[in-house]
N, CA, C and O atoms as a MOPAC input file, in Angstrom:
PM7 MOZYME 1SCF
protein

 N     10.51500 1     7.88700 1    71.45300 1
 C      9.75900 1     6.81000 1    71.25800 1
 C      9.58900 1     6.47300 1    69.70600 1
 O      9.41600 1     7.37700 1    68.88800 1
 N      9.63800 1     5.33400 1    69.39700 1
 C      9.94300 1     4.54500 1    68.16500 1
 C      8.34700 1     4.05100 1    67.49700 1
 O      7.60400 1     3.26500 1    68.08300 1
 N      8.10600 1     4.54800 1    66.47300 1
 C      6.56800 1     4.14700 1    65.79500 1
 C      6.96500 1     3.01100 1    64.55800 1
 O      8.07800 1     2.92000 1    64.04100 1
 N      6.07500 1     2.38900 1    64.31000 1
 C      5.95600 1     1.47900 1    62.99300 1
 C      4.94200 1     1.88000 1    62.30500 1
 O      3.92200 1     2.33900 1    62.81900 1
 N      5.13900 1     1.73600 1    61.02400 1
 C      3.79900 1     1.94800 1    59.96300 1
 C      3.67100 1     0.71600 1    59.30500 1
 O      4.64500 1     0.31900 1    58.66500 1
 N      2.55900 1    -0.02600 1    59.34800 1
 C      2.10800 1    -1.19700 1    58.75700 1
 C      1.14500 1    -0.75100 1    57.95500 1
 O      0.50600 1     0.26700 1    58.22100 1
 N      0.92800 1    -1.53500 1    56.80000 1
 C     -0.14800 1    -1.27700 1    55.93500 1
 C     -0.42500 1    -2.68200 1    55.09600 1
 O      0.44000 1    -3.24000 1    54.42000 1
 N     -1.90800 1    -3.19500 1    55.27800 1
 C     -1.92200 1    -4.35200 1    54.50700 1
 C     -1.52400 1    -4.33500 1    52.86500 1
 O     -1.82100 1    -3.41100 1    52.10700 1
 N     -0.98400 1    -5.22900 1    52.58200 1
 C     -0.48800 1    -5.59900 1    51.12300 1
 C     -1.61300 1    -5.66400 1    50.24100 1
 O     -1.70400 1    -4.96300 1    49.23400 1
 N     -2.59500 1    -6.62000 1    50.66000 1
 C     -3.93700 1    -6.77500 1    49.79600 1
 C     -5.01100 1    -6.22100 1    50.55000 1
 O     -5.61700 1    -7.06700 1    51.20700 1
 N     -5.42700 1    -5.05200 1    50.65100 1
 C     -6.59600 1    -4.58900 1    51.32500 1
 C     -7.30200 1    -3.70500 1    50.36500 1
 O     -6.69800 1    -2.94500 1    49.60800 1
 N     -8.73000 1    -3.83000 1    50.41500 1
 C     -9.68500 1    -2.73200 1    49.29600 1
 C     -9.59100 1    -1.61400 1    50.31700 1
 O     -9.87600 1    -0.58200 1    49.71100 1
 N     -9.32400 1    -1.34300 1    51.57900 1
 C     -9.45200 1    -0.25100 1    52.04900 1
 C     -8.13200 1     0.43800 1    52.40700 1
 O     -7.30200 1    -0.22500 1    53.02700 1
 N     -7.83300 1     1.83000 1    52.04300 1
 C     -6.46600 1     2.14100 1    52.10300 1
 C     -6.40500 1     2.64600 1    53.67200 1
 O     -6.77400 1     3.75600 1    54.05800 1
 N     -5.84900 1     1.57400 1    54.50900 1
 C     -5.48100 1     2.02900 1    56.16200 1
 C     -4.29000 1     1.77900 1    56.44200 1
 O     -3.74500 1     0.71300 1    56.15200 1
 N     -3.78200 1     2.64700 1    56.99100 1
 C     -2.18500 1     2.24700 1    57.60600 1
 C     -2.63700 1     2.25700 1    59.33200 1
 O     -3.47200 1     3.01400 1    59.82700 1
 N     -2.04400 1     1.47400 1    59.87400 1
 C     -1.72400 1     1.43900 1    61.17700 1
 C     -0.39200 1     1.93300 1    61.70300 1
 O      0.67500 1     1.61700 1    61.17600 1
 N     -0.48600 1     2.66000 1    62.68200 1
 C      0.71600 1     3.19000 1    63.25000 1
 C      1.15500 1     2.67300 1    64.94600 1
 O      0.79100 1     3.30100 1    65.94000 1
 N      1.77400 1     1.74600 1    64.97800 1
 C      2.39500 1     1.06300 1    66.17100 1
 C      3.10900 1     1.55700 1    66.79300 1
 O      3.96000 1     2.18000 1    66.15800 1
 N      3.21600 1     1.60000 1    68.21100 1
 C      4.42100 1     2.08300 1    69.20800 1
 C      5.28300 1     0.67200 1    69.18800 1
 O      4.88800 1    -0.34700 1    68.62200 1
 N      6.56800 1     0.79800 1    69.92900 1
 C      7.54600 1    -0.20100 1    70.00000 1
 C      7.08000 1    -1.56000 1    70.61200 1
 O      7.76700 1    -2.58100 1    70.63000 1
 N      5.81900 1    -1.43000 1    71.10900 1
 C      5.43300 1    -2.55700 1    71.92900 1
 C      4.14500 1    -3.29900 1    70.87700 1
 O      3.44000 1    -4.21600 1    71.29600 1
 N      4.04200 1    -2.86100 1    69.82200 1
 C      3.37200 1    -3.50800 1    68.79500 1
 C      1.78500 1    -3.05800 1    69.11000 1
 O      0.79900 1    -3.75600 1    68.87500 1
 N      1.78900 1    -2.05600 1    69.55200 1
 C      0.20400 1    -1.70700 1    69.89500 1
 C     -0.19200 1    -0.75000 1    69.26500 1
 O      0.62000 1     0.17500 1    69.24200 1
 N     -1.34700 1    -0.54000 1    68.60200 1
 C     -1.72200 1     0.41100 1    67.44600 1
 C     -2.00000 1     1.85600 1    68.34900 1
 O     -2.70200 1     1.74100 1    69.35400 1
 N     -1.57700 1     2.90600 1    68.07500 1
 C     -1.75500 1     4.17200 1    68.69500 1
 C     -2.32400 1     5.03100 1    67.69700 1
 O     -2.80900 1     6.01100 1    68.26200 1
 N     -2.48400 1     5.08600 1    66.34700 1
 C     -2.83500 1     5.74900 1    65.40700 1
 C     -3.30500 1     5.01100 1    64.16800 1
 O     -2.89500 1     3.86600 1    63.97700 1
 N     -4.05600 1     5.53300 1    63.39800 1
 C     -4.23000 1     4.93100 1    62.06700 1
 C     -4.58100 1     6.07800 1    61.07100 1
 O     -5.17600 1     7.10500 1    61.39600 1
 N     -4.18400 1     5.80900 1    59.94600 1
 C     -4.31600 1     6.77900 1    58.67700 1
 C     -5.23400 1     6.10400 1    57.61300 1
 O     -5.03600 1     4.99800 1    57.10900 1
 N     -6.20300 1     6.89400 1    57.37100 1
 C     -7.01400 1     6.63700 1    56.13100 1
 C     -6.45600 1     7.53400 1    54.78600 1
 O     -5.95400 1     8.65800 1    54.77000 1
 N     -6.65600 1     6.87800 1    54.00600 1
 C     -6.33600 1     7.44200 1    52.40400 1
 C     -7.66700 1     7.45400 1    51.67100 1
 O     -8.30300 1     6.43300 1    51.40900 1
 N     -7.99700 1     8.55700 1    51.39600 1
 C     -9.18200 1     8.63600 1    50.41300 1
 C     -8.79400 1     8.40300 1    49.12700 1
 O     -7.84900 1     8.94300 1    48.55100 1
 N     -9.73800 1     7.37500 1    48.57800 1
 C     -9.38600 1     6.89800 1    47.03600 1
 C     -9.71700 1     7.86400 1    46.08800 1
 O     -8.87500 1     8.41800 1    45.38300 1
 N    -11.17200 1     8.13300 1    46.03800 1
 C    -11.69700 1     8.94400 1    45.11300 1
 C    -11.31700 1    10.24600 1    45.41900 1
 O    -12.28500 1    10.82100 1    45.91800 1
 N    -10.16300 1    11.10300 1    45.33000 1
 C     -9.78700 1    12.65100 1    45.47300 1
 C     -9.00800 1    12.74700 1    44.45400 1
 O     -8.62600 1    11.77700 1    43.79800 1
 N     -8.64600 1    14.16500 1    44.19100 1
 C     -7.65100 1    14.66000 1    43.18400 1
 C     -6.64900 1    14.84800 1    44.04600 1
 O     -6.87800 1    15.42400 1    45.11000 1
 N     -5.37400 1    14.39200 1    43.72800 1
 C     -4.25100 1    14.49400 1    44.55700 1
 C     -4.32700 1    13.51200 1    45.87100 1
 O     -5.27900 1    12.73700 1    45.96300 1
 N     -3.56200 1    13.54200 1    46.63600 1
 C     -3.38100 1    12.82600 1    47.66200 1
 C     -3.89900 1    13.20500 1    48.88700 1
 O     -3.53500 1    14.29200 1    49.33700 1
 N     -4.78100 1    12.43300 1    49.60200 1
 C     -5.66200 1    12.79800 1    50.83000 1
 C     -5.55400 1    11.77700 1    51.88300 1
 O     -5.91400 1    10.60800 1    51.74200 1
 N     -4.98800 1    12.33300 1    53.05200 1
 C     -4.96700 1    11.41300 1    54.48000 1
 C     -5.42000 1    11.87400 1    55.47700 1
 O     -5.20500 1    13.06000 1    55.72400 1
 N     -6.18200 1    11.08000 1    56.35000 1
 C     -7.00400 1    11.39200 1    57.62500 1
 C     -6.14900 1    10.67700 1    58.51300 1
 O     -5.91500 1     9.49300 1    58.26900 1
 N     -5.60000 1    11.29200 1    59.61200 1
 C     -5.09200 1    10.79100 1    60.84200 1
 C     -6.16200 1    10.75200 1    62.06700 1
 O     -7.02800 1    11.60500 1    62.25900 1
 N     -5.97800 1     9.82600 1    62.69900 1
 C     -6.93700 1     9.37500 1    63.79600 1
 C     -6.29400 1     8.96000 1    64.82500 1
 O     -5.17300 1     8.51400 1    64.58000 1
 N     -6.73500 1     8.95800 1    66.23600 1
 C     -6.11000 1     8.19400 1    67.27500 1
 C     -6.85400 1     7.01300 1    67.53100 1
 O     -7.88000 1     6.74400 1    66.90700 1
 N     -6.38700 1     6.31600 1    68.40500 1
 C     -7.14000 1     4.65100 1    68.43000 1
 C     -8.54400 1     5.01800 1    69.17800 1
 O     -9.27700 1     4.10700 1    69.56200 1
 N     -8.88800 1     6.39500 1    69.36800 1
 C    -10.40100 1     6.22400 1    69.93400 1
 C    -11.38600 1     6.90400 1    69.00500 1
 O    -12.54100 1     7.25400 1    69.24900 1
 N    -10.63000 1     7.02600 1    67.80300 1
 C    -11.36900 1     7.21100 1    66.40200 1
 C    -11.82400 1     8.84000 1    66.44200 1
 O    -12.78400 1     9.36900 1    65.88100 1
 N    -10.87100 1     9.39500 1    67.23900 1
 C    -10.74400 1    10.96900 1    67.08100 1
 C     -9.69700 1    11.58100 1    65.89100 1
 O     -8.47900 1    11.40100 1    65.87000 1
 N    -10.49100 1    12.34500 1    64.91500 1
 C     -9.55700 1    12.83900 1    64.12400 1
 C     -8.51400 1    13.92500 1    64.51700 1
 O     -8.88000 1    14.94800 1    65.09600 1
 N     -7.17100 1    13.68800 1    64.18800 1
 C     -6.26200 1    14.60700 1    64.83000 1
 C     -6.16700 1    15.63300 1    63.68100 1
 O     -6.39000 1    16.83500 1    63.83100 1
 N     -5.81800 1    15.04900 1    62.52900 1
 C     -5.13500 1    16.18900 1    61.35100 1
 C     -5.42500 1    15.35500 1    60.01500 1
 O     -5.56300 1    14.13200 1    59.97700 1
 N     -5.49100 1    16.21900 1    58.94000 1
 C     -5.51500 1    15.87700 1    57.53500 1
 C     -4.47900 1    16.23500 1    57.05400 1
 O     -3.90500 1    17.23200 1    57.49300 1
 N     -3.94800 1    15.44900 1    55.95000 1
 C     -2.93800 1    16.13700 1    55.01900 1
 C     -3.72800 1    16.29300 1    53.64600 1
 O     -4.43800 1    15.33900 1    53.33000 1
 N     -3.67800 1    17.44300 1    52.75700 1
 C     -4.11700 1    17.16700 1    51.54300 1
 C     -3.29400 1    17.77700 1    50.23300 1
 O     -2.76000 1    18.88600 1    50.24500 1
 N     -3.28500 1    17.10400 1    49.39700 1
 C     -1.95500 1    17.75200 1    48.43900 1
 C     -2.86000 1    18.84500 1    47.63100 1
 O     -4.07100 1    18.76100 1    47.42400 1
 N     -2.09300 1    19.75600 1    47.27800 1
 C     -2.52400 1    20.97500 1    46.56100 1
 C     -2.07900 1    20.73100 1    45.13200 1
 O     -0.94400 1    21.04100 1    44.77200 1
 N     -3.05100 1    20.12300 1    44.23400 1
 C     -2.73100 1    19.94600 1    42.99400 1
 C     -2.38800 1    21.21200 1    41.89800 1
 O     -1.90300 1    21.06800 1    40.77600 1
 N     -2.76700 1    22.43900 1    42.52500 1
 C     -2.75900 1    23.72300 1    41.42400 1
 C     -1.32100 1    24.11900 1    41.28600 1
 O     -1.11900 1    25.01000 1    40.46100 1
 N     -0.33000 1    23.66700 1    41.89100 1
 C      0.93000 1    23.93000 1    41.75600 1
 C      1.89000 1    23.12000 1    41.09500 1
 O      1.66300 1    21.91400 1    41.19900 1
 N      2.92700 1    23.44500 1    40.42700 1
 C      3.78800 1    22.77300 1    39.53100 1
 C      4.49800 1    21.61400 1    40.58300 1
 O      4.50600 1    20.39200 1    40.42900 1
 N      5.06600 1    22.38300 1    41.65800 1
 C      5.79000 1    21.35200 1    42.32300 1
 C      4.77400 1    20.84200 1    43.38100 1
 O      3.71800 1    21.41000 1    43.66100 1
 N      5.27300 1    19.61200 1    43.96800 1
 C      4.26400 1    19.19700 1    45.08600 1
 C      4.22000 1    20.10400 1    46.34400 1
 O      5.21500 1    20.57000 1    46.90000 1
 N      2.76000 1    20.31500 1    46.76600 1
 C      2.69900 1    21.00800 1    47.92400 1
 C      1.50200 1    20.40500 1    49.01500 1
 O      0.37400 1    20.13800 1    48.60100 1
 N      1.78000 1    20.27800 1    50.04300 1
 C      0.79600 1    19.53600 1    50.97100 1
 C      0.36500 1    20.71200 1    51.88200 1
 O      1.09400 1    21.64500 1    52.21700 1
 N     -1.23500 1    20.48200 1    52.31500 1
 C     -1.57400 1    21.58700 1    53.17500 1
 C     -1.76700 1    20.35900 1    54.52800 1
 O     -2.16100 1    19.22500 1    54.25400 1
 N     -1.52300 1    20.66000 1    55.59500 1
 C     -1.83400 1    20.28400 1    56.91600 1
 C     -2.98300 1    20.76600 1    57.66000 1
 O     -2.87800 1    21.94900 1    57.98100 1
 N     -3.95400 1    20.23700 1    57.99300 1
 C     -5.20200 1    20.92800 1    58.49000 1
 C     -5.48600 1    20.11900 1    59.63500 1
 O     -5.74200 1    18.91700 1    59.56200 1
 N     -5.43000 1    20.88000 1    60.84900 1
 C     -5.46000 1    20.13800 1    62.34200 1
 C     -7.11900 1    20.43700 1    62.47100 1
 O     -7.75600 1    21.44100 1    62.15100 1
 N     -7.58200 1    19.10100 1    63.09600 1
 C     -8.87900 1    19.27300 1    63.22800 1
 C     -9.30000 1    19.57800 1    64.81200 1
 O    -10.47900 1    19.76300 1    65.11300 1

């Protein structure tokens, strides 16, 4: 299955839509604006949180933690 990631170019909310090949939204991702490092929350189309990705800023090299909900 092929997925397409779409982001609004001019949006105040950092939200990405993940669409299937039929252009139907299957998942969406919200990026937290006010956090240290990158922080993304992944949801299905029923608004259930699936997992989150957090950047560990305590390391010299980029490191990300994947936390399953």
